[in-house]
C-alpha positions, 0 to 999 in steps of 0.5 A: 500500500502506498500512502497518499494524502490523508489515506491513513494515520499509522502511528509509530511506537517510540522507544527510549535509548534503553528500549522502554516505551515512551509514546506513540507518534504519527508516522510522519513525525517518526520519519522526520526524526529518522531523516534528522538522524535522531532515531533508528527504525526498528520495525516497519509497517508491512507492505506500507511505503511512502514515495517521493519523486525519486525514492520509496521508504517503508513506514516506521512502526517501531523506532528508538532514540539514539540518545536519551531524551528528557521525558515529559509527562504528556497529558492524555488527549481528550478524545472519543477513543480515549474516553472509550479506553478510560471506561474500559469499553463498558457502559458506565451504567449497566457494565455491558461490553461495547464495541467502539461503534456501539458505544454512545457518549453520555454527558453526566450533567446534560449540556442543556443544564450547563454540562461541559465536554470534559473528562469529568462529564463524559462517559460511554453508555449503551444506546438503551441506557443513554436513551433511558437517562435522556436529558437528566442527571444520573440521580434524576434517572435513578441510574448509578455510574460504575465509577465517577469519570476522571482525567487519566494520569499524565504519562501513563504507559497504558495510554500509549495504546488503549487495550491489548486487543488493539496492539499491533503485532509489531508493538507487542514485544516492546509493550510486554505482551506475549 
């Protein structure tokens, strides 16, 4: 597969000098670091190349820095995927396991009542629980949350990749999966 504009958004797992996982970055950032001589490419995405006018390059899947770098505690980005991961793929009202496509996103305090779009006000819910709750608070709907929504801790390794079943095969050895 050749990468064209916006056709894919593959990420690369970034390892430190001592092979510890640091973060995940977009493949373009990894390519920039590689061209700049800051990293080595350990593994590439199979059958995925990016072409210039004169050359072809395999897209990096796992990269490692040559030198140690200061490790900032990166805040976990607020996104639908990360809300899904934080809630473990389960409806926060009935605990039903949900696929990403089946998950709906519920405002604990409805937006019509001043509820914000934030880590502490959004949870995933199944369609039926979301419909039952409607434009009410959980207390008004007599529905209890499994756990109160919160912001994930900064720099948590578990946020490099959400869940074990989503770990690309090339990343597994570096993240401690068999």
